[in-house]
Each structure stands twice: as C-alpha cells, then as structure tokens.
Biopython code that builds the backbone (N, CA, C, O; Angstrom):
import numpy as np
from Bio.PDB.StructureBuilder import StructureBuilder

atoms = [
    (1, "MET", "N", (0.834, -1.208, 0.000)),
    (1, "MET", "CA", (0.000, 0.000, 0.000)),
    (1, "MET", "C", (0.867, 1.256, 0.000)),
    (1, "MET", "O", (0.487, 2.276, -0.574)),
    (2, "CYS", "N", (2.027, 1.183, 0.641)),
    (2, "CYS", "CA", (2.905, 2.359, 0.718)),
    (2, "CYS", "C", (3.290, 2.820, -0.683)),
    (2, "CYS", "O", (3.362, 4.020, -0.943)),
    (3, "GLY", "N", (3.540, 1.868, -1.590)),
    (3, "GLY", "CA", (3.914, 2.233, -2.957)),
    (3, "GLY", "C", (2.768, 2.942, -3.660)),
    (3, "GLY", "O", (2.981, 3.923, -4.373)),
    (4, "ILE", "N", (1.548, 2.443, -3.458)),
    (4, "ILE", "CA", (0.377, 3.056, -4.103)),
    (4, "ILE", "C", (0.147, 4.453, -3.535)),
    (4, "ILE", "O", (-0.096, 5.401, -4.282)),
    (5, "VAL", "N", (0.223, 4.576, -2.222)),
    (5, "VAL", "CA", (0.006, 5.868, -1.568)),
    (5, "VAL", "C", (1.059, 6.866, -2.026)),
    (5, "VAL", "O", (0.749, 8.028, -2.290)),
    (6, "GLY", "N", (2.304, 6.412, -2.120)),
    (6, "GLY", "CA", (3.380, 7.295, -2.554)),
    (6, "GLY", "C", (3.213, 7.701, -4.005)),
    (6, "GLY", "O", (3.579, 8.810, -4.394)),
    (7, "TYR", "N", (2.653, 6.791, -4.816)),
    (7, "TYR", "CA", (2.490, 7.075, -6.247)),
    (7, "TYR", "C", (1.344, 8.055, -6.487)),
    (7, "TYR", "O", (1.482, 9.014, -7.247)),
    (8, "ILE", "N", (0.224, 7.807, -5.836)),
    (8, "ILE", "CA", (-0.947, 8.676, -6.028)),
    (8, "ILE", "C", (-0.783, 9.965, -5.228)),
    (8, "ILE", "O", (-1.113, 11.048, -5.712)),
    (9, "GLY", "N", (-0.275, 9.846, -4.015)),
    (9, "GLY", "CA", (-0.154, 11.014, -3.134)),
    (9, "GLY", "C", (-0.975, 10.779, -1.884)),
    (9, "GLY", "O", (-2.113, 10.317, -1.965)),
    (10, "ASP", "N", (-0.414, 11.090, -0.735)),
    (10, "ASP", "CA", (-1.108, 10.820, 0.526)),
    (10, "ASP", "C", (-2.459, 11.524, 0.578)),
    (10, "ASP", "O", (-3.448, 10.948, 1.030)),
    (11, "ARG", "N", (-2.498, 12.749, 0.121)),
    (11, "ARG", "CA", (-3.740, 13.529, 0.220)),
    (11, "ARG", "C", (-4.840, 12.921, -0.635)),
    (11, "ARG", "O", (-6.013, 12.968, -0.264)),
    (12, "GLU", "N", (-4.472, 12.351, -1.774)),
    (12, "GLU", "CA", (-5.493, 11.782, -2.664)),
    (12, "GLU", "C", (-5.836, 10.355, -2.268)),
    (12, "GLU", "O", (-6.986, 9.933, -2.392)),
    (13, "ALA", "N", (-4.844, 9.611, -1.791)),
    (13, "ALA", "CA", (-5.058, 8.199, -1.496)),
    (13, "ALA", "C", (-5.771, 8.006, -0.159)),
    (13, "ALA", "O", (-6.529, 7.050, 0.010)),
    (14, "PHE", "N", (-5.530, 8.907, 0.788)),
    (14, "PHE", "CA", (-6.102, 8.735, 2.125)),
    (14, "PHE", "C", (-7.618, 8.642, 2.104)),
    (14, "PHE", "O", (-8.162, 7.685, 2.656)),
    (15, "PRO", "N", (-8.337, 9.592, 1.493)),
    (15, "PRO", "CA", (-9.805, 9.508, 1.440)),
    (15, "PRO", "C", (-10.284, 8.295, 0.656)),
    (15, "PRO", "O", (-11.343, 7.741, 0.951)),
    (16, "ILE", "N", (-9.506, 7.879, -0.346)),
    (16, "ILE", "CA", (-9.889, 6.704, -1.141)),
    (16, "ILE", "C", (-9.836, 5.455, -0.264)),
    (16, "ILE", "O", (-10.718, 4.599, -0.337)),
    (17, "LEU", "N", (-8.793, 5.357, 0.567)),
    (17, "LEU", "CA", (-8.668, 4.206, 1.457)),
    (17, "LEU", "C", (-9.802, 4.198, 2.472)),
    (17, "LEU", "O", (-10.331, 3.137, 2.805)),
    (18, "ILE", "N", (-10.175, 5.360, 2.959)),
    (18, "ILE", "CA", (-11.269, 5.451, 3.940)),
    (18, "ILE", "C", (-12.574, 4.976, 3.305)),
    (18, "ILE", "O", (-13.327, 4.220, 3.919)),
    (19, "LYS", "N", (-12.838, 5.417, 2.085)),
    (19, "LYS", "CA", (-14.067, 5.007, 1.395)),
    (19, "LYS", "C", (-14.067, 3.503, 1.173)),
    (19, "LYS", "O", (-15.105, 2.853, 1.302)),
    (20, "GLY", "N", (-12.909, 2.950, 0.841)),
    (20, "GLY", "CA", (-12.797, 1.509, 0.617)),
    (20, "GLY", "C", (-13.066, 0.740, 1.901)),
    (20, "GLY", "O", (-13.736, -0.293, 1.887)),
    (21, "LEU", "N", (-12.539, 1.249, 3.012)),
    (21, "LEU", "CA", (-12.749, 0.573, 4.288)),
    (21, "LEU", "C", (-14.212, 0.652, 4.694)),
    (21, "LEU", "O", (-14.749, -0.300, 5.261)),
    (22, "GLN", "N", (-14.859, 1.770, 4.411)),
    (22, "GLN", "CA", (-16.267, 1.927, 4.773)),
    (22, "GLN", "C", (-17.124, 0.941, 3.982)),
    (22, "GLN", "O", (-18.112, 0.418, 4.498)),
    (23, "ARG", "N", (-16.744, 0.688, 2.728)),
    (23, "ARG", "CA", (-17.519, -0.257, 1.912)),
    (23, "ARG", "C", (-17.341, -1.676, 2.428)),
    (23, "ARG", "O", (-18.277, -2.475, 2.391)),
    (24, "LEU", "N", (-16.145, -1.991, 2.908)),
    (24, "LEU", "CA", (-15.904, -3.332, 3.422)),
    (24, "LEU", "C", (-16.661, -3.526, 4.740)),
    (24, "LEU", "O", (-16.590, -4.597, 5.341)),
]
sb = StructureBuilder()
sb.init_structure("model")
sb.init_model(0)
sb.init_chain("A")
sb.init_seg("    ")
for serial, (resi, resn, name, xyz) in enumerate(atoms, 1):
    if name == "N":
        sb.init_residue(resn, " ", resi, " ")
    sb.init_atom(name, np.array(xyz, "f"), 0.0, 1.0, " ", f" {name:<3s}", serial, name[0])
structure = sb.get_structure()
C-alpha cells in the first residue's frame, strides 16, 4: 500500500482508502 500511496499522493489516497474501508 505504501507504494500506491506514494504514487498517487497521501492527500489523494487517504480519502480513497477510507471510502474503501467503509464499503468493506
């Protein structure tokens, strides 16, 4: 996940991860 977050950017990836966790 660190590679993906670093590639997309923490600011953009953080809310995406939260939305993904909420769906799970």
